C-alpha positions in Angstrom: 0.0 0.0 0.0 1.1 3.6 -0.6 0.1 6.5 1.5 -1.3 9.2 -0.8 1.1 12.1 -1.4 3.9 10.6 0.7 5.2 7.9 -1.6 5.8 5.7 1.5 4.8 2.1 1.5 3.0 0.5 4.4 2.4 -3.2 4.7 -1.1 -4.6 5.4 -1.1 -6.3 8.8 -1.0 -10.1 8.5 -2.3 -12.8 10.8 -2.2 -16.5 10.9 -5.2 -18.3 12.5 -4.5 -21.9 13.6 -7.6 -24.1 13.5 -10.5 -24.0 11.2 -13.2 -24.7 13.7 -16.1 -22.3 14.5 -13.8 -20.1 16.7 -10.9 -20.1 14.1 -13.2 -19.3 11.2 -14.9 -16.5 13.2 -11.5 -15.0 14.2 -10.4 -15.1 10.5 -13.5 -13.4 9.3 -13.3 -10.6 11.9 -9.7 -10.0 11.1 -10.3 -9.9 7.4 -13.2 -7.5 7.9 -10.8 -5.3 9.9 -8.4 -5.1 6.9 -5.9 -7.7 8.1 -4.6 -10.3 5.6 -5.4 -13.7 7.0 -4.0 -17.2 6.5 -6.2 -19.9 8.1 -4.4 -23.2 8.9 -6.4 -26.4 9.4 -5.0 -29.9 9.6 -8.2 -31.7 8.6 -9.4 -31.8 5.0 -12.5 -29.8 5.9 -13.4 -26.8 8.0 -15.8 -26.8 10.9 -13.8 -28.4 13.7 -16.2 -30.4 15.9 -19.3 -29.0 14.1 -19.8 -31.6 11.4 -22.2 -34.3 10.3 -21.4 -37.8 9.0 -23.5 -40.6 7.6 -23.7 -44.2 8.8 -26.0 -46.0 6.4 -29.2 -44.1 6.2 -28.5 -42.2 9.5 -27.0 -38.7 9.5 -25.2 -38.0 12.8 -24.7 -34.4 13.9 -21.7 -33.5 16.0 -21.0 -30.1 17.5 -23.7 -27.5 17.1 -26.4 -30.2 17.0 -28.8 -28.2 19.2 -29.6 -25.2 17.2 -32.3 -23.2 18.9 -33.5 -19.6 18.5 -31.2 -18.5 21.4 -28.0 -19.3 19.4 -27.7 -15.8 17.9 -23.9 -15.9 17.6 -24.1 -19.2 15.7 -26.8 -17.8 13.5 -24.6 -14.8 12.7 -21.8 -17.2 11.8 -24.0 -19.3 9.5 -25.4 -16.2 7.8 -21.8 -14.8 7.4 -20.5 -18.0 5.7 -23.8 -18.4 3.7 -24.6 -21.7 5.3 -27.8 -21.1 7.2 -29.7 -23.4 4.8 -27.5 -26.3 6.0 -28.5 -26.0 9.6 -32.3 -26.3 10.2 -33.6 -24.3 13.1 -35.2 -26.3 15.9 -38.3 -24.9 17.6 -37.8 -27.1 20.6 -35.0 -29.3 21.9 -35.9 -33.0 21.3 -32.9 -35.3 21.0 -33.5 -39.1 20.8 -30.5 -41.1 22.2 -30.4 -44.9 21.4 -28.1 -47.1 23.5 -27.6 -50.1 21.3 -25.0 -51.7 23.6 -27.3 -52.0 26.7 -27.1 -55.5 28.2 -30.9 -56.0 27.9 -31.0 -54.8 24.3 -31.3 -51.4 22.6 -32.8 -48.7 24.8 -34.2 -45.3 23.8 -33.9 -42.2 25.9 -34.9 -38.6 25.0 -33.7 -35.2 26.1 -36.7 -33.0 25.6 -37.4 -29.4 26.6 -40.7 -28.6 28.4 -42.3 -25.1 28.5 -41.1 -24.6 32.1 -38.5 -21.8 32.8 -34.8 -22.5 32.8 -33.4 -24.6 34.6 -36.6 -26.6 35.0 -37.2 -26.9 31.3 -35.3 -30.3 31.2 -36.4 -31.6 34.6 -39.0 -34.1 33.5 -36.7 -35.4 30.7 -33.7 -35.8 33.0 -35.7 -37.4 35.8 -36.8 -40.2 33.5 -33.7 -40.4 31.3 -32.7 -44.1 31.2 -29.0 -43.7 30.3 -28.2 -42.1 33.7 -28.3 -43.7 37.1 -30.4 -42.1 39.8 -27.3 -40.6 41.4 -26.2 -39.1 38.0 -29.7 -37.6 37.5 -29.5 -36.0 40.9 -26.1 -34.6 40.1 -27.4 -33.1 36.9 -30.3 -31.6 38.8 -28.0 -30.0 41.3 -25.8 -28.6 38.5 -28.9 -27.1 36.8 -30.0 -25.4 40.0 -26.5 -24.0 40.5 -26.5 -22.6 37.0 -29.7 -20.7 37.8 -27.6 -18.5 40.1 -25.3 -17.4 37.3 
């Protein structure tokens, strides 16, 4: 770059971002928007980090941002910015089926489902009956949810 009228050359600031997950991509975008030249390094053959999907037979398995609700405004900004909102359907209500195929008595289905109750009670019924956790583990989750309410 040349400063007008001075003939002096200035160099555009440069940055290297290591990691092409959601945080790395977001950092690279914000740096580029601020006028910084960016090199994004990623060791995998794809971007996205832990936010990806894969197929096993007819089943598509989500990993990462699998719970995409209306409260995820930063994630929505990111999807809009990289023109990928169409790839992540918006969920009206959390409802995640979890199948334990290795259970000793055969496959067992559990669900994490949100009720209309206020946070942190919105998952209470679901966690109280969730078959993949012991009674002690369910109590621990309940105590953690109540502690989060104080934040």
